[in-house]
C-alpha positions in Angstrom: 56.5 22.4 55.1 56.1 25.7 53.2 57.9 24.4 50.0 55.2 21.7 49.5 52.6 24.6 49.2 54.5 25.8 46.1 52.6 23.3 44.3 49.4 25.4 44.6 50.6 27.6 42.0 50.9 25.1 39.4 47.5 23.5 39.9 44.2 25.2 38.6 42.9 28.2 39.6 39.4 26.9 39.1 37.9 23.7 37.9 34.9 22.7 35.4 32.9 21.2 38.4 32.8 20.1 41.9 33.9 16.7 41.3 37.5 17.8 40.2 37.9 20.8 42.8 36.9 18.0 45.7 39.4 15.4 44.4 42.3 17.9 44.1 41.2 19.2 47.8 41.1 15.6 49.2 44.3 14.7 48.0 45.6 18.2 49.8 43.9 16.7 53.1 45.7 13.8 52.8 49.1 15.1 52.4 48.7 17.7 55.2 47.0 15.3 57.5 49.7 12.2 57.1 52.4 15.2 57.1 51.2 16.2 60.3 51.1 13.0 61.9 54.3 11.8 61.0 53.1 9.5 58.1 55.5 10.5 55.7 55.2 7.7 53.4 51.1 8.2 52.7 51.8 11.9 52.6 54.4 11.1 49.8 51.4 9.3 47.9 49.2 12.2 48.2 51.8 14.6 47.4 52.7 12.4 43.9 49.3 12.1 42.9 48.9 15.9 43.2 51.8 16.3 40.9 50.4 13.7 38.4 47.4 15.7 38.3 49.4 18.6 37.6 51.0 16.7 34.7 47.6 15.5 33.3 46.7 19.5 33.2 49.7 20.0 31.6 48.8 17.6 29.0 45.5 18.8 28.6 46.7 22.0 27.5 49.1 20.4 24.9 46.2 18.3 23.6 43.8 21.6 23.4 46.7 23.9 21.8 48.8 21.2 19.7 45.6 19.1 18.7 47.4 17.6 15.5 50.8 16.9 17.3 49.1 15.3 20.3 47.1 12.9 17.7 50.5 11.9 16.0 52.1 11.2 19.2 49.6 8.4 19.8 51.3 6.1 17.8 51.3 2.7 19.3 48.2 3.3 21.2 45.3 1.0 20.4 42.1 2.6 18.5 40.1 2.3 21.5 42.4 4.2 23.4 43.3 6.7 20.8 39.5 7.6 20.5 38.9 7.6 24.0 41.9 10.3 24.7 40.9 12.7 21.8 37.2 12.6 22.9 38.1 12.9 26.5 36.4 16.0 28.2 38.5 16.1 31.3 42.1 15.8 32.3 41.7 13.0 34.5 40.9 10.8 31.4 44.8 10.4 31.3 44.7 8.1 34.2 43.8 5.2 31.8 47.1 5.6 30.1 50.1 3.7 31.8 52.0 6.8 33.6 55.4 5.9 32.1 53.8 6.3 28.8 51.6 9.6 29.3 54.9 11.3 30.5 56.1 10.9 27.1 53.3 13.5 25.8 55.8 16.0 27.4 58.1 15.7 24.8 55.8 17.8 22.5 56.8 20.5 24.8 60.6 19.8 24.4 61.3 17.8 27.3 63.8 15.3 26.3 64.1 11.8 26.9 66.4 12.1 30.2 63.9 14.5 31.7 60.9 12.0 30.8 63.3 9.3 32.4 63.5 11.4 35.8 60.1 11.9 36.0 59.3 8.3 35.2 61.8 7.5 38.3 59.3 9.4 40.6 56.2 7.1 39.3 58.4 4.2 40.2 59.6 5.5 43.8 55.7 6.0 44.0 54.8 2.6 43.1 57.3 1.1 45.2 56.0 3.1 48.4 52.2 1.9 47.5 53.0 -1.7 47.3 53.1 -4.0 50.7 56.9 -4.8 50.2 57.8 -4.5 53.6 59.6 -1.3 53.2 59.0 2.1 54.8 60.7 4.5 52.3 60.0 7.7 54.0 60.3 7.4 57.7 61.7 10.7 58.4 60.3 14.4 57.7 63.8 15.0 56.1 63.4 12.4 53.8 59.8 13.5 52.7 61.2 17.1 52.4 64.1 16.3 49.8 61.7 14.1 47.8 59.1 17.3 47.9 61.7 19.5 46.6 62.8 17.0 43.7 59.0 16.8 42.6 58.7 20.6 42.7 62.0 21.0 40.6 60.6 18.5 38.0 57.1 20.4 38.1 58.8 23.8 37.5 60.8 22.4 34.5 57.8 20.9 33.1 56.0 24.5 33.5 58.7 26.3 32.1 58.9 24.0 28.8 55.0 24.6 28.5 55.5 28.3 28.4 54.8 28.4 24.5 51.8 26.5 24.9 50.2 29.0 27.4 51.4 31.9 25.1 49.7 30.3 22.0 46.7 29.7 24.4 46.5 33.3 25.2 47.0 34.8 22.0 44.3 32.5 20.4 41.9 33.4 23.4 42.4 37.3 22.7 41.7 36.7 18.8 38.9 35.0 19.0 37.2 37.2 21.9 38.2 40.4 20.4 34.1 40.8 19.3 32.2 40.9 22.5 28.8 40.4 20.5 30.4 37.4 18.8 31.4 35.7 21.9 30.2 33.0 24.6 30.0 35.9 27.3 29.9 39.7 26.8 31.4 40.8 30.2 35.1 40.5 30.2 35.4 38.8 33.9 32.9 36.0 32.9 34.6 35.2 29.7 37.7 35.2 31.2 36.6 32.9 34.0 34.6 30.5 32.1 36.6 30.2 28.7 40.2 31.2 29.4 40.7 29.7 33.1 38.0 27.0 33.3 38.7 25.9 29.4 42.2 25.5 29.8 42.6 24.8 33.3 45.3 27.5 34.2 47.2 27.9 37.1 48.6 30.8 38.8 51.9 30.3 36.9 49.9 30.1 33.8 48.2 33.3 34.2 51.7 35.0 35.2 52.8 34.0 31.7 49.3 35.6 30.4 50.6 38.7 32.3 53.5 39.2 30.7 52.2 38.6 27.2 53.2 41.5 24.9 49.4 42.3 23.4 50.9 45.1 21.2 51.8 42.4 18.8 48.1 42.6 18.2 47.7 46.1 17.9 47.2 46.0 14.2 43.9 43.7 14.8 40.3 44.9 14.9 39.0 45.3 17.9 42.4 45.9 19.8 40.8 48.1 22.4 38.4 45.2 23.5 41.5 42.9 23.6 43.0 45.3 25.7 40.3 45.4 27.8 40.4 41.8 28.0 43.8 41.8 29.2 43.7 44.8 31.8 40.8 42.5 33.2 42.8 39.6 33.5 45.7 41.7 35.4 43.2 43.4 37.5 41.0 40.3 38.5 43.7 37.2 38.9 47.1 39.4 40.1 46.6 38.3 43.8 44.7 34.9 43.5 45.9 31.9 45.7 43.3 29.9 46.4 43.3 26.0 45.6 40.6 26.7 43.1 36.8 27.0 43.0 34.4 24.9 40.9 32.4 26.6 38.1 
């Protein structure tokens, strides 16, 4: 199914470590293998786990960019869970939170209760499909294809809502990177890969948002030519990126 592959563009271009990349690759393999062998219920489970991984990456970006709002949104969490999430070093730490609860972090990017409820309904369907209840909910390719389209619609909605987060992330990256002598990597390509892409788990869709960023709003900044150089390097190196991601 060609539509299913569209999810690739919403997942990180690269990961901070090999373990994370291997996990995403494993889920893709599980989806494709079960789909090809007409085990559609198991294919659904794997695809939904990929979608939830996408959501974890989106929430991670919110955590990085809107740290104050993220902390406030944890009202009701116990102190141990709050501490664990605030100190998390990977988006996969969100698995520790009940999925219906973690989805509520999406309200920080403007998702309303109705949208969050729709995403939670997908989680409920996944849970029902994963339990030994005697039911095969996805026995045909057509049934799964329709559900994949529904999940992709939700993914695109969340991605669209997250545009201001990506814009802010990219703007701050450019401002903090305008002096090559004071940043982590002097070379533009290295700095973009390690700090912008790896650090924020950016997807191709995220990078497309960065492409459209109007750097002229930063023209009055000292070091603007370096900002322009970084932006042009991003355009040059990531315009055709379409891989599942590679480890750092």
